[in-house]
N, C-alpha and C positions, 0 to 999 in steps of 0.2 A: 296511599295506594299500596296494597300488599304485593308481595313478590309473586302471588298467583294471578295478578289482575291480567285482564285480556289486553293484548296489544291493539292499539289504534293504528293499523297500517296505513290509513289514509293520511295520517299526519305523524311522520316519524319525530321521535323525541329529539330535543336540541338542548345541549348543555351550555349555558351562558354564565360567565362569571364577570364580577365587577371588582376592580382592584383600584388602589391608589393610597396616597399617604392619609394619615389620620386627619379628619376634617375636610376631605375633599369633596363630600357630598355624594360619594358612591351609594350609601345606604338609601338615600332619598331617590336617587336615580334608579336604583333596583326596585324599589317599591312602584315608583311611577311607570316603569316598563311593565311590571306585573299588571298594574291596573289598566294600562293600554291594551296588552295582549288579551286579558280577560274580556274587555269590551269588545274585541274583535273576534271573540269565540274560541280563543286558544284555551286548552286545558294546560295548567301550569303548577308547579311547585315553587314558592318562594322560600328560600332558606338561607342559612348563614354559616360562617365559620369564624373561629372555633365554635362548635356547637351543631345545631340542626337536628340531633337526635337526642334522646335522654341521656345516654351515657356520654356523649360528646359535649353536652351542656355541663355535665359535672366536671369534665376536664377544663372546659372553658374558665370556670371559676378558679382553678388552680393556677392557669397561666396568665391571666389578665388581672389579678388582684394581687396585692403585696408589693414588697420592694422590687425595684428594677433588677437588682442581681439576686432575685429569689432562687432562679434556677440557673445552671450552666447551660451553654447553647446546646451541648449534645442532649441534655435532658429535655430541653425545650423541643428540639426535633422529634424526639421520640414520643413525647406527649401530644404534639400536634398531629403526628402521624397516626397514633392510636386513635384519637378523636376523629380524624378524617376517614380511617378505615370503617369505623362504626357507622359514621354518617353516610358513607357510600353504600355500605351494605343494607342499611334500614331505610334510607330515604331516596338517595340520588339515583342508584342503579334501578330500583323497582319503578320509580317514576318515568325514567327514560324508556324502560322496557314496555311501559304502558302508553308510549307515544306523547307523554307530556313534555312541555318545555320546562326545563329546570333553570331557574334564576339563583345563583348563589353569591352572597355577599362575602367575597374573599374566598380564596381556594389555595392551591399549591404555590402560586407565584408569591403569596404573602410570606409563606414559610421560606422560600428562597431568598426573599428580601429581608425579612426581619433576623432570621437565624444566620443567614449567608453573609450579611453585612456585619453582624456581631463578631463572627470568625470566618473570613473569606475562605479559609481552607476547608470549611465544612460544607461548602456548596455541592461538592462531589457526594458527600453523605446524603444531603437533602435529596438529590436527584436519584441516588441509587435506592433509597428507601422508597421514594414514590414509584419508581418502576416495579419494585419488588412487591410492595404492600398495596398500593392503589392501582396502578396500571392504567389510568385513564387520565387524559388532559381534556380540558373544556374544548368545546368546538368553536367557541368565540369568547374572547376576553375583552371586556371594555374597561380601559385605563382611563379613569377621570383624572386629569392632570391639573395641578393647581400650584401656585406660589406657597412654599412651605410655611412662611411666617403667617399667612392668612389662614391656611389648614390648621396650624397649631393653635392658634387663637380660638377658631371655632371648636376644636376638639377639647380644649381646656374648658371652654364655656359650658360644654355639655354637664360636666361634673357628676358623672353617672357612677363613680366608683371602679370603673375599669380603666383608669388612665395610666396604667403601669408603663406602657410604652411612650405615651405622650410626655410623661415625666422625664424622659431621656433627653429633651431639649430640642432646639432648633437645628443645631448641627446634625443630629440624628435624622431629623425629617428631611433635611436638605440632602443627606446621603441617600435617604430612602427614595426621593423623588428621582434622583440621578439613576439609582439602581433600577427603578421600574421602567424608566425610559430606555436604559440599556437592554432590559428584558424585552421591551417592545422591538427593538432593533434585532434582537436575537430570534424572535418569533413573529416576524411580520405578517405571516399568513393567518395567525391566530389572534394576535393582539391588535386592537384598534385604539389609537390615542384620541381622546376627547378633551376639548378645552373645557375645564370646569370652572374658569373664572368668569362666567357669564351668568346671565339669568337662568334660574333653574328650568324654566320652560324651554328656552333655547336649547339647553344641553339635552332635556329630554327628547326634543324633536330630533336632534342628531342621532341619539341612541336609538330611537324608534326607526329612523330610516336605515341605519346600518343592520339592525336586527330583521328588519322586514326583507332587505336584500338577502341575507343569510337564509332566512325561511323560505324564500322563494327558490 
């Protein structure tokens, strides 16, 4: 949808993000939610981070491939923020202005976790850059929670060439899970925690229920 597209005032846009540790199933749930809402007649945009726009996809290759210590935490924050800015300008903001539901697989909370956990003193930098350069939080974030050992096993089984963070090991995934749950307590009005250690259909039903309530 171009930036000049007409607004669908009868159905205002809603910005939904999915978060969780690697292998939690959030990408699957994002796709299932998109299928459900399309079947119900919603106009929507399914996207992802890092990436989602041509420029941001180029940055994705830089940050997700290579050695675990390829970039300093400060450099990673700048790269992720640059990718997010391009994604916001070219995809997310125009779609929301046109009244679409935007479903994004990862967003700013992932940067708060991945880079903030690598260097806790950089959390303020992440938040400051987000306020200055992005200026928008999701309307609803669905945190798919799962045991880190199971999530890591699933993530490594994918073997898709983008396992830079997964190769950091189980201790990292455990810290990530704890960090995401802390974030949910920090933003209880925005972040809903979903038990991801169930059948995918059960998880999808919970996700759809929460989203319908917000859309209503």
